[in-house]
C-alpha positions in Angstrom: -71.8 -167.0 72.5 -69.5 -165.5 69.8 -71.6 -162.3 69.7 -71.4 -162.1 73.5 -67.6 -162.4 73.3 -67.3 -159.7 70.7 -69.4 -157.4 72.8 -67.2 -158.0 75.8 -64.1 -157.4 73.8 -65.5 -154.2 72.4 -66.3 -152.9 75.9 -62.9 -153.8 77.1 -61.3 -151.9 74.2 -63.3 -148.8 74.9 -62.5 -149.0 78.6 -58.8 -149.2 77.8 -58.9 -145.8 76.1 -59.8 -142.5 77.7 -62.3 -140.8 75.5 -62.1 -137.0 75.0 -64.5 -134.6 76.6 -63.0 -131.6 74.7 -61.1 -130.9 71.4 -57.6 -129.5 71.4 -56.4 -126.9 69.0 -52.9 -125.8 68.1 -51.7 -122.3 69.1 -50.2 -121.0 65.9 -51.1 -117.3 65.4 -52.3 -116.8 61.8 -51.7 -113.4 60.3 -49.2 -110.6 60.3 -46.3 -111.2 62.7 -46.7 -107.6 63.9 -50.1 -108.4 65.5 -49.5 -107.9 69.2 -50.5 -110.2 72.1 -49.5 -112.2 75.2 -50.2 -115.2 77.3 -53.7 -114.7 78.8 -53.6 -112.9 82.1 -49.9 -113.4 82.4 -47.1 -111.2 83.7 -44.7 -108.9 81.8 -41.3 -110.3 81.3 -38.3 -108.2 82.5 -35.3 -107.6 80.2 -33.1 -110.7 80.0 -35.5 -112.7 82.1 -35.9 -115.3 79.4 -32.8 -115.1 77.2 -33.5 -118.5 75.7 -36.8 -117.3 74.2 -37.0 -116.4 70.5 -39.8 -115.1 68.4 -40.4 -116.8 65.1 -42.1 -115.1 62.1 -42.9 -117.8 59.6 -43.8 -117.2 55.9 -45.2 -119.4 53.2 -46.8 -118.8 49.7 -50.2 -118.7 51.4 -49.6 -116.5 54.3 -47.6 -115.9 57.5 -47.8 -116.8 61.2 -46.1 -116.2 64.5 -44.7 -118.8 67.0 -42.1 -119.0 69.8 -39.0 -121.1 70.2 -36.2 -122.0 72.5 -32.5 -121.7 72.0 -30.9 -125.1 72.9 -27.5 -124.3 71.3 -25.9 -121.4 69.4 -26.9 -123.0 66.1 -30.2 -124.7 67.1 -33.7 -123.6 68.0 -36.4 -126.0 69.2 -40.1 -125.3 68.4 -43.3 -127.1 67.4 -43.9 -129.1 64.3 -47.2 -127.3 63.6 -45.2 -124.0 63.5 -42.7 -125.2 60.8 -45.3 -127.2 58.8 -46.0 -125.5 55.4 -43.5 -122.7 56.0 -40.9 -121.7 53.3 -38.8 -119.5 55.7 -38.6 -118.1 59.2 -37.2 -114.9 60.7 -35.8 -115.5 64.1 -35.8 -112.7 66.7 -33.2 -113.1 69.5 -32.6 -111.2 72.7 -35.6 -108.9 73.0 -38.9 -108.8 74.9 -40.6 -106.8 72.2 -42.4 -108.8 69.5 -40.9 -108.8 66.0 -37.9 -106.9 67.3 -34.5 -108.5 68.1 -31.1 -107.4 69.1 -30.0 -110.1 66.6 -32.2 -111.3 63.7 -31.6 -114.3 61.4 -33.6 -115.5 58.4 -33.6 -119.2 57.7 -35.1 -121.2 54.8 -37.2 -124.3 55.3 -34.3 -126.5 54.2 -32.9 -125.9 57.7 -36.1 -127.2 59.4 -36.0 -130.7 60.9 -39.7 -131.5 61.5 -40.5 -134.8 63.3 -41.3 -137.3 60.6 -44.2 -138.7 62.6 -46.0 -135.4 63.4 -49.7 -136.0 63.2 -51.9 -132.9 62.8 -55.0 -134.9 63.7 -53.9 -136.3 67.1 -51.3 -133.6 67.5 -48.7 -136.3 68.4 -44.9 -135.6 67.9 -45.4 -131.9 67.7 -41.7 -130.9 67.7 -39.3 -129.4 65.2 -35.7 -128.2 65.1 -34.4 -125.2 63.2 -30.7 -125.1 62.2 -29.6 -121.5 62.5 -26.5 -119.4 61.7 -24.3 -119.3 64.8 -25.2 -116.6 67.4 -23.0 -115.3 70.1 -24.4 -115.7 73.6 -24.9 -112.5 75.7 -26.9 -111.5 78.7 -30.0 -111.3 76.5 -29.2 -114.4 74.3 -28.5 -117.7 76.0 -29.4 -121.3 75.6 -31.7 -123.3 78.0 -30.5 -126.7 79.1 -32.3 -129.9 78.2 -33.3 -132.2 81.0 -31.0 -135.1 81.9 -32.0 -138.5 80.4 -32.8 -139.7 84.0 -35.6 -137.1 84.1 -37.5 -139.1 81.5 -38.9 -141.1 84.5 -40.3 -137.9 86.1 -43.8 -136.8 85.3 -43.2 -133.3 86.9 -46.8 -133.5 88.2 -47.4 -131.0 91.1 -44.5 -128.8 90.2 -44.8 -125.3 89.0 -43.3 -124.5 85.6 -43.0 -121.2 83.6 -44.4 -120.7 80.1 -43.5 -117.6 78.1 -44.6 -116.1 74.8 -46.3 -113.4 72.9 -49.6 -115.2 72.5 -53.0 -113.4 72.6 -54.1 -111.8 75.8 -57.7 -113.1 75.7 -60.1 -115.1 73.6 -62.0 -112.0 72.5 -59.6 -109.2 71.7 -56.1 -108.6 70.4 -53.7 -107.2 73.1 -52.2 -103.8 72.9 -49.1 -104.8 74.8 -46.1 -105.9 72.7 -43.8 -107.3 75.4 -43.0 -110.9 76.2 -45.3 -112.4 78.9 -45.0 -115.3 81.2 -47.2 -117.4 83.5 -46.5 -119.9 86.3 -48.5 -123.0 85.7 -48.8 -126.2 87.7 -48.0 -129.5 85.9 -50.8 -132.1 86.1 -50.7 -135.8 85.5 -51.4 -137.2 82.0 -54.3 -139.2 83.5 -56.0 -135.9 84.6 -55.3 -134.3 81.2 -56.7 -137.3 79.4 -60.1 -136.7 81.1 -60.3 -133.6 78.9 -58.6 -134.5 75.6 -58.5 -138.3 75.6 -55.6 -140.8 75.5 -55.1 -140.5 71.7 -54.0 -136.9 72.2 -52.5 -137.0 75.6 -49.8 -139.7 75.1 -46.6 -140.2 76.9 -45.1 -137.6 74.6 -47.3 -134.9 76.1 -47.1 -132.9 79.3 -50.0 -130.8 80.6 -50.6 -127.9 82.9 -53.7 -126.8 84.8 -55.3 -123.5 83.8 -56.9 -121.5 86.6 -58.2 -118.0 86.9 -58.1 -117.8 83.0 -54.3 -117.9 83.0 -53.0 -120.1 80.1 -51.1 -120.2 76.9 -52.9 -118.9 73.8 -52.7 -118.3 70.0 -49.1 -117.1 69.2 -47.5 -119.0 72.1 -47.0 -122.1 69.9 -43.5 -123.6 70.0 -42.5 -121.6 73.0 -40.9 -122.9 76.2 -42.2 -124.5 79.3 -39.3 -124.3 81.8 -38.6 -125.8 85.2 -35.5 -125.3 87.2 -33.7 -123.7 84.3 -34.4 -126.7 82.1 -36.7 -127.0 79.0 -39.4 -129.6 79.8 -42.1 -128.6 77.3 -42.9 -127.1 73.9 -46.2 -125.2 73.7 -48.6 -127.2 71.6 -52.4 -126.9 72.3 -55.3 -125.7 74.3 -59.0 -126.3 74.3 -60.8 -125.4 71.0 -63.4 -123.6 73.2 -60.8 -121.0 74.1 -57.8 -120.1 76.1 -59.7 -118.7 79.1 -61.9 -121.7 79.8 -59.7 -123.1 82.5 -59.0 -126.2 80.6 -55.6 -127.9 80.6 -52.9 -126.7 78.2 -50.7 -129.2 76.4 -47.0 -129.2 75.6 -44.7 -131.6 73.8 -42.8 -133.5 76.6 -39.1 -132.8 75.9 -37.9 -135.8 77.9 -39.7 -138.0 75.4 -37.6 -136.6 72.6 -34.1 -136.3 74.0 -32.7 -139.0 71.8 -34.5 -137.6 68.7 -33.0 -134.1 69.5 -29.5 -135.5 69.9 -29.7 -137.7 66.8 -30.9 -134.8 64.6 -28.9 -131.9 66.1 -26.0 -133.3 68.1 -27.3 -131.4 71.1 -26.9 -133.6 74.1 -29.0 -133.9 77.2 
């Protein structure tokens, strides 16, 4: 009888979790920040279309990598924890659609990084970081993006179309020749649907996912960049399928509404 009870409990435990069908991978672009690329099969951004978007060229003793970020105040940028992890400094490019070129450029040391203390590189949970920056003056090409209201924490955004932007790779097989900021309109899906691909240990309440269709998705180099809806920042680019960006598998973002209190307590930026 005891053995039977243990078996039943084991089945119940497994049933309570959604097991992964695919493995996620972060989208940090390893290599020289001058390597060019874009969101797979996206659209070219117009000048000043995404004034809250910044380019981030990270450096460490072992190499360099490229990510994106979002301006949430004139002294704060929000990005992904897997972007800041291991870096000694970052060069921030403001106000330009051209990669590694900015109308304003700031260099910041890792002492100004506020990486989430519970970031887990295995489950990819809590993939969020703040960067304290020298003050920048807002212009037509440099502006902050608003955070969602705390009441929005109860919204899943499922079924709504959001916009992701970045300089990530244009495809799984080649490096892009274009050097301008790209964007894509992507439909938000429920976490339950996303868990069918990546499992419930990865797709927690702190994650928001979008569907990828017609090979349109985020890709390497888009990490840390914005997912915006109605002029509000709802996601931070985090992961895609390890099988590739063009496999029409969901793309994952850190859900900003889950971290509004964390952002406020560490930066003073209110929602």
